[in-house]
N, C-alpha and C positions, 0 to 999 in steps of 0.2 A: 414464603413457606409458613404454614401454621405450626403451632407447637406439636400437634399430633403427627404432622408429616415429618417434622424433625425427629421426634421420638421414634417413629417407624424406621427412618433411615438409620438412626443410631442403633436400634435393635437389630436390624438386618446386618449392619456392619459388624456388630459384636458376634452375631451368629456365624458370619463368614470367618471372623478371626478364630472362633472356636474350631471350625472345620479345618482351618489352616494349621492350628495347633495339633489337631488329630493327625494331619498329614505328616507333620514332623515326627510324631510318635510312630506312625506306620513305617516311616523310613528308618527310624531307630530300631524298631522291632525287626525289620528286614536285615539291617546290618548286624544285629545280634544273632539272628539265625545264620547268616553267612559266617560269622565268627565261630559259632559252635560247629558248623559243618566243616569249614576249612581248617580250623585250628584244632578241633577235637576229634572229629570222625575220620577225616581223610588220612591223617598220620597213621591211624590204626589199619587202614586199608591198603596203603601203598608199601611196596617193598623198598628198603633203603632208608635214607635219612628222612626224618619227618620234621626237622626244625624249620625248614622254609615255610611249611604249611602252618606250623604253630605261630611263627612270626607274622604271617598274613592274618591269622585269626586274631592276634592281638591288635593288628591294624584295624580290622573291621570292628572290633570291640571299642576301640578308641573313637572310631567314626560314629558308632552307635551312641556313646556317651555324649559326643559333640551334638548329635541331632536332638537328644533329649534336652540337654542344657540349652541349646540354641532355640528350640521351640518354646521353652519356658521364658527365656529372656525376650524373645520376640513377642510373645503373648502379653507380657508385662508392659513392654514398650507401646504396643498398640492400645491396650486398655488405658494406659496413662494419657496417651495422645487423645483418645476419644473423650476422656474426662475433661481434658483441657480444650477440646474443640479444634485440634490440629491433626496433621498427618504425620505418621512415623514411617519414613522410608526404610526399607531393608538395607542395612549397611552393605555396600559393595564389597568390603573386605570379607564379610561373612560368606557371600556367595562365591567369591574367588577362592577363599580358603577351603570351603567344603567341596567345591568343584575340583580343585587341584588334588585334594586328599582322595576323593572318590576316583578320579582319573588315575592317580598314582597307584592306588590299590588294584584297579582293574588291569593296568599294565603289568604290575608285579605278579598278579595272579596268572595272567597269560604267560609270562616268562617262567614262572615256577611250573606251570602245567606242561609247557613245551620242553623244559630243560632239566627238570628234577627227576 
């Protein structure tokens, strides 16, 4: 591979990493929106107790913060790896933790909607 080809591959990889970082942000924004809707608006619209919705809203807000922080940490790891000419795999613990958190929030939301 020529130096120009290597530079092009690196450039495309950096642009892909930027798009991935933006995807982390979009997910964080979606979780923030869910937090406001579930924890802020729904308690005002339902009769009875609103604390389960507020608690869910806090959960979605924590997920949002995790997505913003995770996206930044991931971008830094990929940039560092590219600078050193290596690959930075996404830690399996991250995907497991975020998947479990999202799944738990979805199940909790379903239960609150059905039984609150």
